[in-house]
C-alpha positions in Angstrom: -3.8 -6.5 17.0 -6.7 -5.8 15.8 -9.4 -7.9 13.7 -8.2 -8.7 10.3 -10.7 -7.3 7.8 -9.1 -9.3 4.9 -9.9 -12.6 3.4 -9.0 -16.0 5.1 -5.4 -15.7 3.7 -2.9 -13.6 6.4 0.8 -13.5 6.4 3.8 -12.8 8.9 5.7 -9.8 7.8 9.5 -9.6 9.3 9.8 -7.0 11.0 11.8 -4.7 8.5 9.0 -4.9 6.5 6.4 -4.1 8.7 8.4 -1.1 10.1 8.8 0.4 6.6 5.3 -0.4 5.5 3.7 1.1 8.9 6.0 4.1 8.7 4.8 4.9 4.9 1.3 4.8 6.3 1.9 7.2 9.1 3.8 9.6 6.9 0.5 9.4 4.5 -1.6 10.0 7.7 0.2 12.9 8.2 0.0 14.1 4.6 -3.6 13.6 4.9 -4.1 15.6 8.0 -2.0 18.5 6.8 -4.8 18.4 3.7 -7.5 18.7 6.3 -6.0 21.3 7.9 -5.0 23.4 4.4 -8.9 23.0 3.8 -10.1 24.4 7.2 -7.5 27.0 6.8 -9.2 27.9 3.5 -5.9 27.5 1.6 -5.6 28.0 -2.3 -7.2 25.1 -4.3 -3.8 24.4 -6.2 -1.7 24.7 -2.8 -4.3 21.7 -2.0 -4.2 19.9 -5.2 -0.5 20.0 -4.9 -0.4 17.9 -1.7 -3.1 15.6 -2.6 -0.8 14.4 -5.7 1.9 14.4 -3.2 -0.3 11.7 -1.3 -1.1 10.1 -4.5 2.5 9.3 -5.0 3.3 8.5 -1.9 0.5 5.7 -1.7 1.8 4.4 -5.2 5.2 3.9 -3.4 3.4 2.1 -0.7 2.1 -0.4 -3.2 5.3 -0.8 -4.9 7.0 -1.6 -2.0 4.2 -4.0 -0.6 3.7 -5.6 -4.4 7.2 -6.0 -4.8 7.4 -7.7 -1.0 4.5 -10.1 -2.0 6.0 -11.4 -5.3 9.4 -11.9 -3.4 7.9 -13.8 -0.5 4.4 -15.3 -1.3 4.3 -15.7 -5.3 7.9 -16.9 -5.1 7.3 -19.1 -2.5 3.9 -20.6 -3.7 5.6 -21.2 -7.4 8.6 -23.1 -5.4 5.9 -25.0 -3.4 4.1 -25.5 -7.0 1.1 -23.7 -6.3 0.8 -21.9 -9.7 -2.6 -20.7 -8.6 -0.6 -17.5 -6.9 0.5 -16.7 -10.8 -3.4 -16.2 -11.3 -3.9 -14.5 -8.3 -0.9 -12.1 -9.3 -2.3 -11.4 -12.6 -5.8 -10.3 -11.0 -4.4 -8.0 -8.4 -2.2 -6.5 -11.0 -5.6 -6.0 -13.4 -7.2 -4.4 -10.4 -4.3 -2.1 -9.6 -4.1 -0.9 -13.1 -7.6 0.3 -13.6 
């Protein structure tokens, strides 16, 4: 595994969660390469914009899945352990996502 570019917290993900998130990112990566190819092939602007919109939707779906997993695991576990700071962290995260 490569070095983590995140803060000091880490999370072990179950294999099914990990595979699902990686598969989504791989599809998004392919979509991005496709958009780059469209640009290189001088495709029409609206055709590219439609593909960019599809990538945005795919990223939003990735965020929803990751956020749901986070709430069901990290946040729920923190609350069960009496760590109410996870609620503040979740609120800050949601505020950043809703900009």
